[in-house]
C-alpha positions, 0 to 999 in steps of 0.5 A: 427463823432468820437472825435479827440484824444488829444495829450498832451505829448509835452505840458508836455515835455515843462512844465517839461523842464521849471521846471529845470529853476524853480528848479534852481531859487527856490534853492535860496529860499531853500538856505536861511534857512540852510545857514543863520542859519550856517553863523549867528551861532557861533557853526557852522564852516564856511569860514566867519560869518555874523551878523543878520542884514547882514543876513536880507539883504542876505535874502531880496536881492533875492526879490529886484533882482526880481524887476529888473528881472521883468522889464528886462523880461517885456521889452524883452518878446514882442520882443524876446518872452517868451522862449528866455526871460527865456533862457536869465534869466538863465544867471544871475541866473547862474552867481549868483550861480557862485558868491556863489561858489567863496564867501569869504565875505558877499559882494559876497553873496549880489551880488549872491543873487541879480543876483539870483533874477534878473534871477528868476524875468525874468523867473517867469515873462515869465513862467505863460504867456508861460504856459497859451499860449501853454497849452490846457484848460483841463491841463492848471492849472495842467501845471502851478501848475507843475512848482509851485510844482517844486519851492517847490521841489527846496526849499526842495532840498535846505533845504536837501542839505544845512546842508551837503554841503558848499557854493561851493558844493551847487553852483555847483549843482545849476549851473549844473541844470541851464546848463541842462535847457539852453541845453534842453529848446533851442530845445522847440518852442516859443509860437504860440501867440508870433509868431502871435503877430509878424505876423509870421503866418508860424512859429505860425502854426508850433509851434501850431502843435508841442504843439497840434498835434491834432489841426486844425491849420488853424482854430486855427491860424485864431482864434488867429489872431482875438483874438490878433489882427494884428501884429501892435497891439503889437507895439502900443504906451505905452500911448495907452497900458496904457489906455487899461490897465486902463480900468475897466475890466483890472484894476480890474483883475490886482488889484485881482492878486496883492491883492492875492500877497499881502495876500500871502507875508504878509501871510508868504510866503518866510518869513517862508521858509527863517527863518524856521530853526531859528523858530524851534530853538527858539521853543526849540524842541527836534528834530534837526531843519534841519530835520524838515525843510527838512520834511516841504519841502517834505510836500510842494511838496506833497501838490503841487502834490495834488493841481496839480491834483485837480486844473482843477477838483475843480476849482481855487476859492475853492482851494484858500479858503481852502488854506486861512483857512489852512494857517490862522489856522497854524499861529494861532497855532504857535502864541499860541505855543510862547505864551505858552512858554512865560507863562512858559509851558515846551517846550518839552511838546508842541514841537509837536505844532510848528511842526504840525503848520508848516506842516499844513502851508506847506501843505495849502500854495501851495494848493491855495495861492501860486499858484493862482496868477501866474495861474490867471496872465496867464489867465485873460489878453488879449495878447496885455496886457500880457507883461504889466500885467506881468511887473506890477505883477512881480515887485509888487510881488518882491517888496512886498516880499522884504519888507516882508522879510526885515521887518520880523526881525525888526518887530519880534524884536519889537513885538516878536514871541507872536504877529507876527504869529497872524498878519500873520494869519490875512492876510491869513484869508482875502483871503477867503472873497476876493476870494468869492466876487471878484476872477473869476473862469476860470476852463476849459475855453480857453483864448479866452472864458475867455476874451469873458466872461469878455466882456459879463459881462461888456456889461451886467453891461452897459445894466443894467445901 
């Protein structure tokens, strides 16, 4: 009997459509580097100016908004589903960009960045779960990496547009992308997992057959029923879900993805991208800093594409370890550069060093450290706890990001460039042993198989005891 040929294009179509929302959200990341440099500089003419302290708040409020968005998204996912949560999240995201269009003072920036974060938090909280639920195991990692790469493309687009557009023009571009997402994604079906959790098996089967035209629908729906339990299981009390969430296996998995997030943000994610142009200016390089920042964005997109190709071939763990070493080495080089400047070395003689360091950083980070927490979030938890896990994950990630960005300038003022990049390097280095000893490999496994493997390991431990 010949094997059934699998059809993947509907899953890729859904992935590319969702990437429009990611692109819009990540324009807020790309916005920070060029516009903070403009708005805090006396040499660049803008409608209004902000102080460095106000700039730190503008940069960090995006992450604070994500905390609020994560809570709102988690509350809505279990009732209206992943798809509608992302569509609703696009509304505050769009409003944030409208605030940028009409900004006349720093207060408008505060509101805009907070709304950008709110929408982004709702979208990211649902995205990994949605992708994990609709994707075939053979391309699941690639689909999640596609949207993480779209995030890098959004940052690149923002860095490329920022030097040439004003606040209003930049906002119009972002609003146009958000509108395109809302229009196209409205036609994409909800995840079959959500329909099964709601007890709507007819829609679950229709959704499954849209995403997987080759599927044996009755068989897979029955497997999903057994996997996710009855529709009533999703409406269990908060106390019961919390009890399930605190069981050793689930608590360990939550600790794994949360620690990976902690290492990621302490390893410079968002901090380096937000302050990239300012770092280049302080490095006293001969090349225009904005051009270097744009090149860094291109490298990040290339790295994301490379990771997307290899994640389902090499596995999660090897990419995480290699990424850790690359990020660590790049930050050590940047620290060495500023130490050499402090000792009076001619900056023009070593202006290649910070450029090479940031190029390596922007290549190494997307290959593992940036992408794996979201990938594992969509794979490690049972369906009835996915929303709970998403809430915990997204809130902790946004809060850590807010603290890291807000603290960067004060810590920099305290210890200087000579020390801060070595601190970031040490955080990145911790990822390698952490991954080797604790992070499970999920390559090529269905979500059902991943849960069964974890249950079997738990039984083995109990048997040995």
